[in-house]
C-alpha angles and dihedrals in degrees: 000000000000093000091065089076096040092105094057111108096016119119097200139032120304118269126203090250090058090062098046091094089061098048094102096042115131123220115249117277092250091055092048090052091049091051090050090049091052090052091052093047091048090053090047091056092051114091091206097049100036096087093050091047092052090049091050093047092048091050090049091049093050091048094057115096 
């Protein structure tokens, strides 16, 4: 993440204004995929949402060429 290096080159503690340049930063692609995978697995563990998830995954599988 770009904010991990935000403190480099600063002589004092970070201020909110120092981080404003990073407010629109996107997480790396691998982290976004991992977050999406966790969402799917959480839905798979839920008894209420599992059926809908399986229907969505089946429709997505059938739609792929």
